[in-house]
C-alpha positions as CSV (number, residue, x, y, z in Angstrom):
1,M,-6.4,2.4,-5.2
2,K,-7.7,-0.5,0.6
3,R,-5.0,-1.9,-1.5
4,L,-1.4,-1.7,-0.3
5,V,0.1,-1.5,-3.8
6,A,-2.1,0.6,-5.9
7,L,-2.7,0.6,-9.5
8,A,-0.1,-1.0,-11.7
9,V,0.0,0.2,-15.2
10,S,3.0,-1.9,-19.3
11,A,5.7,-1.3,-21.7
12,L,3.5,-3.3,-24.1
13,T,2.4,-1.1,-27.0
14,V,-1.3,-0.1,-26.6
15,A,-3.2,-2.1,-29.1
16,S,-6.6,-1.2,-30.5
17,I,-9.9,-2.9,-30.2
18,V,-13.0,-1.7,-31.9
19,T,-13.7,1.8,-30.5
20,A,-17.2,2.4,-31.9
21,A,-19.8,2.5,-29.2
22,P,-21.0,-1.0,-28.4
23,A,-24.6,-1.9,-29.0
24,A,-26.9,-0.8,-26.2
25,V,-28.3,-3.4,-23.9
26,A,-31.8,-2.8,-22.4
27,A,-31.2,-1.9,-18.7
28,E,-33.4,-3.2,-16.0
29,P,-34.6,-0.7,-13.4
30,I,-33.0,-0.4,-10.0
31,T,-35.2,-1.0,-7.0
32,W,-34.1,1.5,-4.3
33,G,-34.1,0.8,-0.6
34,P,-32.2,1.7,2.6
35,C,-28.4,1.5,2.7
36,S,-26.3,-0.2,5.4
37,D,-23.1,1.7,4.9
38,P,-23.0,4.3,7.7
39,T,-21.6,7.0,5.4
40,L,-24.5,6.6,3.0
41,V,-27.0,6.4,5.8
42,K,-25.8,9.7,7.2
43,A,-26.0,11.3,3.7
44,G,-29.5,10.1,3.2
45,G,-28.6,7.6,0.5
46,E,-30.5,4.8,-1.0
47,C,-29.2,1.5,-2.3
48,G,-30.1,-1.2,-4.7
49,Y,-29.0,-3.7,-7.2
50,L,-28.8,-3.6,-11.0
51,S,-28.7,-6.8,-13.0
52,V,-26.4,-6.7,-16.0
53,P,-25.1,-9.3,-18.5
54,L,-22.1,-11.3,-17.4
55,D,-21.1,-11.2,-21.1
56,Y,-22.3,-8.3,-23.1
57,D,-21.8,-10.2,-26.3
58,H,-24.5,-12.5,-25.1
59,P,-27.0,-10.1,-23.3
60,G,-29.6,-12.8,-23.0
61,G,-27.3,-15.1,-21.0
62,A,-26.2,-15.2,-17.4
63,K,-26.7,-12.0,-15.3
64,I,-24.7,-10.6,-12.4
65,Q,-25.7,-7.9,-9.9
66,L,-24.1,-4.6,-9.3
67,A,-24.5,-2.9,-5.9
68,V,-25.4,0.7,-6.5
69,G,-25.8,3.7,-4.1
70,R,-27.4,7.0,-4.7
71,V,-27.6,10.4,-2.9
72,K,-30.1,12.5,-4.8
73,H,-29.8,16.2,-5.6
74,K,-30.8,18.7,-3.0
75,V,-31.6,21.7,-5.3
76,P,-34.8,22.6,-7.1
77,D,-35.2,20.6,-10.3
78,S,-34.6,23.8,-12.3
79,Q,-31.0,23.7,-11.0
80,Y,-30.5,20.0,-11.4
81,Q,-27.3,19.0,-13.2
82,G,-27.9,15.3,-13.7
83,V,-26.2,12.1,-12.7
84,M,-22.7,11.8,-11.4
85,L,-21.1,8.3,-11.6
86,T,-18.0,7.7,-9.5
87,N,-15.2,5.2,-9.1
88,P,-12.5,5.2,-6.4
89,G,-9.9,3.2,-8.4
90,G,-8.0,0.0,-7.6
91,P,-9.2,-1.8,-9.6
92,G,-11.0,-3.6,-6.9
93,G,-12.1,-0.6,-4.7
94,S,-15.6,-0.5,-3.4
95,G,-17.3,2.6,-4.6
96,L,-20.7,2.6,-2.9
97,Y,-19.6,5.2,-0.4
98,L,-18.6,7.7,-3.1
99,A,-22.3,8.5,-3.5
100,A,-21.8,10.7,-0.5
101,R,-18.8,12.5,-2.0
102,G,-20.8,15.5,-3.3
103,G,-21.2,16.9,0.2
104,N,-17.5,17.6,0.4
105,L,-17.5,20.2,-2.4
106,P,-17.6,23.9,-1.6
107,N,-20.6,26.1,-2.3
108,H,-22.9,23.1,-2.2
109,A,-21.8,22.3,-5.8
110,G,-22.4,18.7,-5.2
111,D,-26.0,19.2,-4.3
112,A,-27.0,19.8,-7.9
113,Y,-26.3,16.1,-8.8
114,D,-27.6,12.7,-8.1
115,W,-24.3,11.1,-6.9
116,I,-24.0,7.4,-7.9
117,G,-21.5,5.1,-6.2
118,F,-21.2,1.4,-7.2
119,D,-19.2,-1.7,-6.5
120,P,-17.9,-2.8,-9.8
121,R,-18.4,-6.4,-11.0
122,G,-16.8,-8.8,-8.6
123,V,-16.3,-6.2,-5.9
124,G,-17.7,-5.9,-2.4
125,S,-21.4,-6.1,-2.3
126,S,-21.9,-6.9,-5.9
127,K,-22.9,-10.5,-6.7
128,P,-20.9,-12.6,-7.1
129,A,-17.9,-11.2,-5.4
130,L,-14.4,-12.6,-6.1
131,S,-12.3,-14.2,-3.4
132,C,-9.4,-16.7,-3.8
133,D,-7.4,-17.0,-0.6
134,P,-8.3,-14.5,2.1
135,L,-5.2,-15.1,4.1
136,Y,-2.7,-14.7,1.2
137,M,-1.6,-11.3,2.4
138,D,-1.5,-12.3,6.1
139,Y,1.6,-12.6,8.4
140,N,4.4,-15.0,7.9
141,R,5.0,-14.4,4.3
142,P,8.5,-14.8,2.8
143,N,10.7,-11.8,2.6
144,Y,9.8,-9.7,-0.5
145,L,13.5,-9.4,-1.4
146,P,14.4,-12.6,-3.3
147,V,18.1,-12.7,-2.2
148,T,18.2,-16.5,-2.8
149,P,16.9,-18.7,-5.5
150,Q,14.9,-20.5,-2.9
151,L,13.1,-17.3,-1.9
152,E,12.3,-16.5,-5.5
153,Q,10.9,-20.0,-6.1
154,T,8.9,-19.8,-2.9
155,W,7.2,-16.5,-4.1
156,L,6.7,-17.9,-7.6
157,Q,4.9,-21.0,-6.1
158,R,2.8,-18.8,-3.9
159,S,1.9,-16.7,-6.9
160,K,0.9,-19.7,-8.9
161,S,-1.1,-21.1,-6.0
162,Y,-3.0,-17.9,-5.7
163,A,-3.9,-17.9,-9.4
164,D,-4.9,-21.6,-9.2
165,A,-7.1,-20.8,-6.2
166,C,-8.8,-18.1,-8.2
167,A,-9.5,-20.5,-11.0
168,A,-10.8,-23.1,-8.6
169,K,-13.1,-20.9,-6.4
170,N,-14.7,-18.5,-9.0
171,D,-16.8,-18.9,-12.1
172,P,-14.5,-19.0,-15.1
173,A,-17.0,-17.1,-17.1
174,L,-16.8,-14.2,-14.6
175,L,-13.0,-14.3,-14.6
176,A,-13.1,-14.1,-18.4
177,H,-15.3,-10.9,-18.2
178,M,-13.6,-8.7,-15.6
179,K,-11.9,-6.4,-18.1
180,T,-12.0,-2.6,-18.0
181,V,-14.3,-2.7,-21.0
182,D,-16.8,-4.9,-19.1
183,T,-16.9,-2.4,-16.2
184,V,-17.3,0.5,-18.6
185,R,-20.3,-1.2,-20.2
186,D,-21.7,-1.7,-16.7
187,M,-21.3,2.0,-16.2
188,D,-23.3,2.7,-19.3
189,S,-25.9,0.2,-18.1
190,I,-26.2,2.2,-14.8
191,R,-26.6,5.3,-16.9
192,A,-29.4,3.7,-18.9
193,A,-31.1,2.3,-15.9
194,L,-31.3,5.8,-14.4
195,G,-33.0,7.0,-17.6
196,V,-30.6,9.7,-18.7
197,Q,-28.9,10.2,-22.0
198,Q,-25.7,11.6,-20.5
199,A,-23.9,11.1,-17.2
200,S,-21.0,13.0,-15.6
201,F,-18.2,11.0,-14.0
202,Y,-15.7,11.6,-11.2
203,G,-12.9,9.0,-11.2
204,Y,-9.8,8.5,-9.1
205,S,-6.6,6.6,-10.0
206,Y,-7.7,3.5,-11.9
207,G,-11.1,5.1,-12.1
208,T,-9.5,7.7,-14.4
209,Y,-8.8,4.8,-16.8
210,L,-12.4,3.8,-16.6
211,G,-13.2,7.4,-17.6
212,Q,-10.8,7.4,-20.5
213,V,-12.2,4.2,-21.9
214,Y,-15.8,5.3,-21.3
215,G,-15.1,8.5,-23.1
216,T,-13.6,6.5,-26.0
217,L,-16.4,4.1,-26.3
218,F,-19.4,6.3,-25.3
219,P,-18.3,9.9,-26.0
220,T,-21.8,11.1,-26.6
221,H,-22.9,9.8,-23.2
222,V,-20.4,12.0,-21.3
223,R,-21.6,15.3,-19.9
224,R,-18.7,16.4,-17.6
225,M,-15.8,14.4,-16.3
226,V,-13.3,14.9,-13.4
227,L,-10.2,12.8,-13.4
228,D,-8.0,12.8,-10.3
229,S,-4.5,11.2,-10.6
230,T,-4.6,9.9,-14.1
231,V,-3.4,6.6,-15.4
232,D,-1.1,6.7,-18.4
233,P,-2.8,4.7,-21.1
234,R,0.5,4.0,-22.8
235,Y,1.6,1.6,-20.0
236,V,-1.3,-0.6,-19.2
237,F,-0.2,-2.5,-17.1
238,Y,3.2,-4.1,-16.7
239,Q,5.6,-1.1,-17.1
240,A,3.5,1.1,-14.9
241,N,4.4,-1.1,-11.9
242,L,8.1,-0.4,-12.6
243,N,7.3,3.3,-13.1
244,Q,5.5,3.4,-9.8
245,D,8.4,1.9,-7.9
246,L,10.6,4.9,-8.7
247,G,7.9,7.3,-7.5
248,F,7.3,5.3,-4.3
249,D,11.1,5.4,-3.5
250,R,11.4,9.1,-4.2
251,N,8.4,9.9,-2.0
252,I,9.6,8.0,1.0
253,H,12.8,10.0,0.9
254,V,10.6,13.1,1.0
255,W,9.0,11.7,4.1
256,F,12.4,10.9,5.7
257,D,13.3,14.6,5.3
258,W,10.0,15.6,6.9
259,V,10.6,13.2,9.8
260,A,14.1,14.7,10.3
261,K,12.6,18.2,10.3
262,Y,10.7,17.3,13.4
263,D,13.4,15.4,15.2
264,S,12.4,17.2,18.4
265,V,9.1,15.2,18.2
266,Y,10.3,11.9,16.7
267,H,13.9,11.6,17.9
268,L,14.9,9.6,14.8
269,G,17.6,11.8,13.3
270,K,18.2,15.4,12.3
271,T,18.7,14.7,8.6
272,G,16.8,12.6,6.0
273,A,19.9,10.4,5.6
274,A,20.0,9.8,9.4
275,V,16.3,8.9,9.5
276,Q,16.9,6.6,6.5
277,R,19.7,4.8,8.4
278,V,17.4,4.1,11.3
279,F,14.7,2.9,8.9
280,D,17.1,0.5,7.2
281,E,18.5,-0.8,10.5
282,Q,15.0,-1.7,11.6
283,L,14.2,-3.3,8.3
284,A,17.4,-5.4,8.5
285,K,16.6,-6.5,12.1
286,L,13.1,-7.5,11.2
287,S,14.4,-9.7,8.4
288,F,16.0,-11.9,11.1
289,Q,13.6,-11.5,13.9
290,P,10.0,-10.3,13.4
291,A,8.8,-8.0,16.1
292,G,6.2,-9.6,18.3
293,G,6.5,-12.6,16.0
294,V,4.4,-10.9,13.4
295,I,6.0,-7.6,12.1
296,G,8.7,-8.7,9.6
297,P,10.1,-6.8,6.6
298,D,7.0,-7.3,4.5
299,E,4.7,-5.9,7.1
300,W,7.1,-3.0,7.7
301,L,7.2,-2.1,4.1
302,D,3.4,-2.5,3.6
303,V,2.8,0.0,6.3
304,F,5.3,2.6,5.2
305,L,4.3,2.5,1.6
306,Q,1.5,4.7,2.8
307,A,4.0,7.5,3.3
308,S,4.6,7.5,-0.5
309,Y,0.8,7.7,-1.1
310,Y,-0.7,10.1,1.2
311,Q,0.7,13.1,3.0
312,L,-2.2,13.1,5.4
313,R,-0.8,9.8,6.9
314,W,2.7,11.2,7.6
315,T,2.0,12.1,11.2
316,T,0.4,8.7,12.0
317,L,3.4,6.9,10.4
318,G,6.0,9.2,12.1
319,D,4.4,8.4,15.4
320,A,4.3,4.6,14.8
321,F,8.0,4.7,13.6
322,A,9.1,6.6,16.7
323,K,7.2,4.4,19.1
324,F,8.7,1.3,17.4
325,V,12.2,2.5,17.6
326,N,12.2,4.4,20.9
327,S,9.7,2.4,22.9
328,G,9.7,-1.1,21.3
329,D,6.0,-0.6,20.5
330,W,5.3,-3.1,17.7
331,Q,1.6,-3.3,18.5
332,T,0.9,0.0,16.8
333,M,2.6,-1.2,13.7
334,K,0.5,-4.4,13.8
335,S,-2.7,-2.3,14.1
336,L,-1.7,-0.2,11.1
337,F,-0.8,-3.2,9.0
338,E,-4.2,-4.7,9.6
339,T,-5.9,-1.3,8.9
340,F,-4.1,-0.5,5.7
341,G,-4.0,-4.1,4.4
342,G,-7.6,-5.2,4.9
343,R,-6.2,-8.4,6.5
344,G,-8.5,-11.4,6.0
345,D,-10.2,-10.1,2.9
346,D,-8.7,-10.6,-0.5
347,N,-11.6,-9.3,-2.5
348,G,-9.8,-6.2,-3.6
349,F,-6.7,-8.1,-4.5
350,A,-8.6,-10.8,-6.4
351,V,-10.4,-8.1,-8.5
352,Y,-7.3,-6.1,-9.0
353,L,-5.6,-9.2,-10.6
354,A,-8.7,-10.3,-12.5
355,V,-8.8,-6.9,-14.2
356,Q,-5.2,-6.1,-14.8
357,C,-4.1,-9.7,-15.7
358,T,-6.8,-9.8,-18.5
359,D,-6.9,-6.2,-19.8
360,V,-3.6,-7.0,-21.5
361,Q,-1.3,-10.0,-21.7
362,W,1.5,-9.7,-19.1
363,P,4.9,-11.3,-19.8
364,T,4.8,-15.0,-19.1
365,N,8.5,-15.5,-19.2
366,W,9.7,-14.9,-15.6
367,N,13.2,-14.1,-16.8
368,Q,11.8,-10.8,-18.1
369,W,10.3,-9.9,-14.8
370,R,13.5,-10.8,-13.0
371,V,15.7,-8.6,-15.2
372,D,13.3,-5.7,-15.2
373,N,12.7,-5.7,-11.4
374,W,16.4,-6.1,-10.5
375,R,17.1,-3.2,-12.8
376,T,14.4,-1.1,-11.2
377,F,15.5,-2.3,-7.7
378,A,18.9,-0.7,-8.3
379,R,17.2,2.7,-8.4
380,A,14.2,2.0,-6.1
381,P,15.1,-0.6,-3.5
382,Y,12.3,-0.2,-1.0
383,F,9.1,-1.2,-2.9
384,T,10.1,-2.8,-6.2
385,W,9.9,-6.4,-5.2
386,M,6.8,-5.9,-3.1
387,N,5.1,-4.6,-6.2
388,A,6.5,-7.4,-8.3
389,W,5.1,-10.1,-6.1
390,Y,1.8,-8.3,-5.8
391,N,1.4,-8.7,-9.6
392,A,3.2,-12.0,-10.1
393,P,0.0,-14.1,-10.2
394,C,-0.5,-12.5,-13.7
395,V,2.2,-14.9,-14.9
396,Y,-0.2,-17.8,-14.2
397,W,-3.6,-16.1,-14.5
398,P,-6.3,-18.6,-15.6
399,A,-8.3,-16.3,-17.8
400,K,-7.4,-15.2,-21.3
401,A,-6.1,-11.7,-21.8
402,G,-7.5,-9.2,-24.3
403,K,-6.2,-6.0,-25.8
404,P,-6.7,-2.6,-24.3
405,V,-8.7,0.1,-25.9
406,N,-6.8,2.7,-27.9
407,V,-7.8,5.7,-25.7
408,D,-9.1,8.5,-27.9
409,G,-10.9,11.4,-26.2
410,S,-11.3,13.6,-29.3
411,R,-15.1,13.5,-29.1
412,V,-15.4,14.3,-25.4
413,Q,-16.2,17.9,-25.0
414,S,-15.3,18.7,-21.4
415,V,-12.9,17.2,-18.8
416,L,-11.2,18.6,-15.7
417,M,-8.0,16.8,-14.6
418,I,-6.1,17.2,-11.3
419,D,-2.7,15.8,-10.3
420,E,0.0,16.4,-7.9
421,T,3.3,16.4,-9.7
422,L,5.1,13.9,-7.4
423,D,2.1,11.5,-7.4
424,A,3.8,8.0,-7.2
425,P,1.1,5.5,-8.1
426,T,0.0,7.4,-11.3
427,P,3.0,9.5,-12.3
428,Y,2.3,13.0,-13.5
429,E,3.4,12.2,-17.1
430,G,0.2,10.2,-17.4
431,S,-1.9,13.3,-16.9
432,L,0.0,15.1,-19.6
433,E,-0.5,12.2,-22.0
434,V,-4.2,12.0,-21.3
435,R,-4.5,15.8,-21.7
436,K,-3.0,15.3,-25.2
437,R,-5.6,12.7,-26.1
438,F,-8.5,14.7,-24.8
439,P,-8.5,18.1,-26.5
440,G,-11.4,19.2,-24.3
441,A,-9.4,18.6,-21.1
442,V,-7.9,21.1,-18.8
443,L,-5.2,20.1,-16.2
444,I,-4.7,21.5,-12.7
445,A,-1.2,20.7,-11.4
446,E,0.0,20.9,-7.8
447,P,3.7,21.3,-8.1
448,G,5.7,19.3,-5.5
449,G,2.6,17.6,-4.1
450,T,3.1,13.9,-3.2
451,S,-0.5,12.8,-2.5
452,H,-2.6,10.6,-4.7
453,A,-6.3,10.8,-5.6
454,I,-7.7,12.7,-2.7
455,T,-9.9,15.6,-4.0
456,P,-11.8,17.4,-2.7
457,R,-9.6,17.7,0.3
458,G,-9.7,21.3,1.6
459,N,-7.4,22.8,-1.0
460,A,-9.4,25.9,-1.8
461,C,-7.6,26.6,-5.1
462,V,-8.4,23.1,-6.4
463,D,-11.7,22.5,-4.8
464,Q,-13.2,25.8,-6.0
465,K,-12.3,25.1,-9.6
466,I,-13.9,21.6,-9.3
467,A,-17.0,23.3,-7.8
468,D,-17.2,25.9,-10.5
469,Y,-16.9,23.2,-13.2
470,L,-19.6,21.0,-11.7
471,L,-22.0,23.9,-11.2
472,N,-21.7,25.6,-14.6
473,G,-19.2,23.7,-16.7
474,T,-16.6,26.5,-16.3
475,L,-13.1,25.3,-17.1
476,P,-9.9,27.3,-16.9
477,A,-8.5,28.3,-20.3
478,R,-6.5,25.6,-22.0
479,K,-2.9,26.6,-22.7
480,P,-0.8,25.6,-25.7
481,G,1.9,23.0,-25.4
482,N,2.5,19.9,-23.3
483,R,1.9,21.4,-19.8
484,A,-0.6,22.1,-17.1
485,D,-3.2,24.8,-17.7
486,V,-3.3,26.1,-14.2
487,T,-1.3,25.4,-11.0
488,C,-2.4,25.4,-7.4
489,D,0.0,25.0,-4.4
490,P,-0.5,21.6,-2.8
491,L,-1.7,21.5,0.8
492,P,1.2,22.3,3.2
493,Q,3.1,19.5,4.8
494,P,1.5,18.5,8.2
495,V,2.9,19.7,11.5
496,P,3.0,16.9,14.1
497,P,1.6,17.4,17.5
498,T,4.3,18.1,20.1
499,S,2.8,16.0,22.9
């Protein structure tokens, strides 16, 4: 989900495509060698490439290469639990590093698996990798808020130009085969190349949607599955942006209250409302005069969106906010913008659009976008238009859209789901919906938590249940009704340093 606006998910009715398992394609072996990623080097990982069909309907045609990483099991073969595929979300997130994730689990539970990370097609080190305009999300963008017809038209033209650049700079055959189903078939090719009949899967955010579709198309190939912060399959992918906006706005108010609690540290106001006034004053000023000539309203919102995503970044953002207001330090904000946004690299953004714009047909009538986003803006003014413009190239996307899979997990035996109930990018209702569709699933809820897709993260209640599940398949008992099966307190809110 390095992207600034995470997963977007549509009010369009989920349509069916054929949900029988696609015909298998003979997988080529992976030649393993050393990794360059420092995380994988430290974990003793090995890396390689897997050739897969560009178009699975024509397996003898053009091939692309997936970058794959592996950290092998550290237990005796008698205790080996098999292959664990992973995905970090996005779509567009590089997943190679996740091969090292097993070491974060308690009781060495991860040591029983071969952990497999990969860059999905078009992403990162996979070949070819998509790019359209690396400077599209750079400084000097128009204000997100289209308060004049001229601003709206400027953003629409920018969005069209980006879509046109994607068409001009990338293989149209690749753009036509960037759908979730294509990546799911790639996942099954990785499984086959590793020589196993079943694989487990650990997916985050959009990665949970990959898990849902994989479980629908290849249910007999699933051993165990962990889904952290689950996409609602009813809303792929237009309406979910609007749903997200409400969560982002709610969560930044939670952060305002937290900043106010530590007014002795930040000196920005003793109540959430007072902190919000300071925030709004700065946002208004930046609309007229960017700080340092670079930090305008867009950069400001891009940075503080992180407060709605991750509690672990609250202190960093509180410090940057205080320095900006109290000391005129815009340089820290500039550094955060470049860190969070991946400035100068649009690969994640290009892949995000290539997947979401073609999984389902987005509205092509801009009037619908205008009405829906202004209506949402009335309830969630901070991030609605940011999110709208992030996705607006879908209006003009050059590749033909398909229809999403009708997610059906009735044949998947075992799934562990985790979600914090105030998760903004993938609202908690999505976890409840997927739990309904997967009768073998059990859901751990963290009431009041606002963080997104971060397990395992030191929450003993959650992490131990994940470890038990991965070690021996143990799931908490499933309860009747439309609710979580077990609850864990979220990690406590951070306490900022006083000096």
